[in-house]
N, C-alpha and C positions, 0 to 999 in steps of 0.2 A: 542515518539510519540504523539505527539499534533500535526505533520504533518501527520501523517497516519490515526486521528482520526476526526480529519476537512474534507481530501481527501474523507473519506470514506462518513462525515453527506451527504456534498457539489454531490456525486452521487447518492446515493441509494436511489429508492425510496417511499421504506418505514423505513425499518431497517438496523441496523447498529449490529453486534452481537461479543465480543471481549471473548477469550476465552485464558487464562494461564495457563500456568505447567510446571512445572520443572523436568528434567532428566537429569539425566549422568553430573551434573554440569555443564546445557544448563538452561536458563531460558528461556519460547517459551512464546512467542503472535501470535497470529493470531487475523485480521481484518479484517474482510465478511462485503459488504453491498449488500444490491440484487437489484439495480443498472447495468446499462452495462457489459456484462463479459469483459477481455483483450482477442484481439486475441494470437494464442501461441508466432506469432513472432513479436507480441510490447509488451514481460515479459520483458523483455531489455529494448525496446527503453522510458517506463514513467519513466524509471530512470534518462532518458538526458532531462538535462536543459534544461527548455525551450518545452520540450513536454507537447505539449495536444490532448488528441488524437482525440479530438466531435472538428472537424474541425468549425464546424456549434457557436461554443462556442467565442466572444471576453472576452478578460481578465475583462475587467468593471462582467462579471460574475461568469468568468469558472476561475481562477485562472491564473496568468500567469504562472508555468508549472514549477514554482524554489521547491515547497515544496517535493515533494518526492527522487527527486537530493538532497537534503538536508537531510533529514529522512537517506538518506545512506549513506553518508559519514561523517555523526554526529555516525551512525552505526558503518561503518566499523574502525571509528578512536574509537570506543571504543572496537575492538576484536569483532564484532559481524558480524552477515548479516541481509540482508532484501531485503527478490523476494516475486513477485508476485507467488503467485503458482497456481496449475489451478481451475476454476472454481467451482460451487457448481452445488451440482442435478439441482436447475434451475437457472444455470446460477447466473448472479453477479459477483464481486470480490470479492479475497482470499489477502492479505495477510501475510505472518509470516516474523517477526523478531527475531532469535535467539538472543540471550548478556550470554556470562561468569557469571555462577554465582561468584558472588564475594564471 
């Protein structure tokens, strides 16, 4: 969860919104930021190690490109899923984390 929140804060223009709910034995966490959208063709690529979509960022300010890969790996090991979903009405990026409720 921290990797998702750090990533959202890094890319947000002004706002990060977190929404949580539970349904049918699954807990869901949405993390939205009002920064740049993720193109549909990149929605899986963002989870690959060392991927940074904004090529202009350097490692000092843009991270190593490992945060989302680590977040997805941890989620999968706990029988959950993590995906980049369609942008909101004003653009931005939204990630949906699903975990089975214990």
